N, C-alpha and C positions, 0 to 999 in steps of 0.2 A: 285923589289923594283922599278925602273924607271916607269914600267907599273903603280904601285899603288900611284907613287909621294909622298917616303917616300925618305928619307934623311939617316934615321939609319933605321934599323929591328926592330921591335918593340919585346919586349917580347912575348917568346913562350913556350910554356910546354909541355911537349908529356907526356900523362897519362899512365899509364899500371896496369894490374893486379898483384898483388905480385906472385912471381914465380921467381927464380934464372934464367932461361931460358929466362923469359920476361925482367928481368934485364938487362942482356946481349945484347939482342936484343935492349932496348932502351937506352944503351952506346954505341953501336954500330952506331946508327942513331946519337947519340948526337955527335961522333966522326967524322963521314963521313961530316955533316954537319958544323962543326966548322972547319975541313980543308980543303971541298972544298969551301965553302961558307961564312967563317967566322963568322957563325950563332953561339950564345952560346945559345942553347937550354936547358932548364931546364926539368928536370925529377921529377914525381911524381906518385906512386904507391897507389893501395888501394887494398881492400880484394875484389874478385871475384863479391861478391854481389853487392857490392857497388859501384865497378865499373861498373857493369851493368847498375844500376840505373843513374849512372852520364851520361853515355853515352845515356841511353834511353832517358832523358832530356836536351841532347845536350849540357851539361854544361861543354864543354872540346873545347881546340883548335885540340890539336891531339891526338889520341887514337889509340892502338897496338891492331890488333882485328886480326884473322884468322880463315880460313875456309877450312874444306877439307868436298867434296863432296861423296855422298854414293855410288854415281856409276857414270861409264864413261858417260859422256853426255854434252856439252856446257852448257846445259840451267841450269845442277846444279849450276855452279858458276854464271851466269848471272842473274838468277832469286834472288840472293842475294841481287842483287842492285834496285830491283823494288822499286818504289815509296811505295808501299803499305809492301813490308818486313818488320817484325819486325826484322831482322837481320841485315837490311840496315841502320846503326847508321852514317853513313856518312852527313845525312841531305839533302842530292843530289837526285832530283829529276827529271826525265825528261820525259815528255809526251809521244814522240814520242821514246824512247825507251822502255816504256812500251807497248805502242801499239806492237810494234815487238816484243816483247816477247807474247804479248795475241797473237798477229798470229800466234806464231809461236808453239803456243800449242794444235792448233786445226786444222794446217795444216798437210795433207794428204799425200802431195808427198814431200817424205824424203829429195830430193835436195831443194827444194822450203825451206822447213822448215830450212836448213842448211845455205841457204840463209840470210833468215830472221833472224837466229842466227847470222853469221858473219856481217849484217848490225848493229843488236845489239850492238853488240864486239865493233864495229867502233866507235860507238858514244859514247860507254864506255869509251873506250881507249883516243877518242878526249878530253871529259871534264876531265877524270881522277879525280875521288873524292878523292881517295886514292894512297897509294905510296907503289907501288910491294915490299918488302925485301926479299923474298925468296920463294922456292916453295919446300916441302917437298917431299922427295923419301925415299923408303926403299928399302934394296938390301936382300935376304934370300938365304944360302946356306944351302942345303941338301946333305948332304952324301948321296953316291949310295948304300949303305946298307940299305937305308929307301926307302921301296916302298908306291904304294898308298897315296903319299899326295897332298892334293886337291889346287893346286893352282888357286886363282878367282882374275880377274880384281880390283885392288883398294882395296884389301885385303889382312889380313896376311895370311900365309899357314894354311890350316887345316890339323889336325894329326888324325882325328875322325877314319878314315880308315887305318891309318899309320899303316905299319908291319915292324919290324928290319927284315933285309934279312940276315946279316953278323954277 
C-alpha cells in the first residue's frame, strides 16, 4: 500500500472457474489474505468457457489458473509466460524474458541452454506476475504381486503390459 500511496486497500475480486476444488482454493486465498494482510478479498466464479473468455480479455483483477507440463523440462513451464503465449493470461510481457527463451530454444549446448532458462526463471521470479499456491504431486503404490507396470516421468502408471503374479 505504501508503494502505491494508498491509505486503504481497494476492493479486489478473485475470479475462478466453477468447481468445488477451485472454490476451496479461492476460499483459502481469501482467508490467508484476511489473516495476514487484513485484505477483504471478494470471490466470483464463472463456468469454464466464460471464465476463459473473461481472462482472455483481461477483464479481471485476480484469476485462478493452473498448469501441468507434459514432459520434464523447465521450458514447459517457462514458455507458459511468453508474451506471445495464448496461455499467458497474466498480461505480463517482458522482452528480455522472451528473448532468453527464444535463445534457449535454439541453443545446442545443453549447459548454455540451462543457463538461459535459469536466467529467464530469475526474471520471471523477480517480476512475479502470479502468486504460486501449490504444486501438484501424485503418489502410487503398486502391489508386489503385479509385474510389468510402466512408470514414466510425469505420467500415471501404465498397466497395458501388467500381469498379476500372485
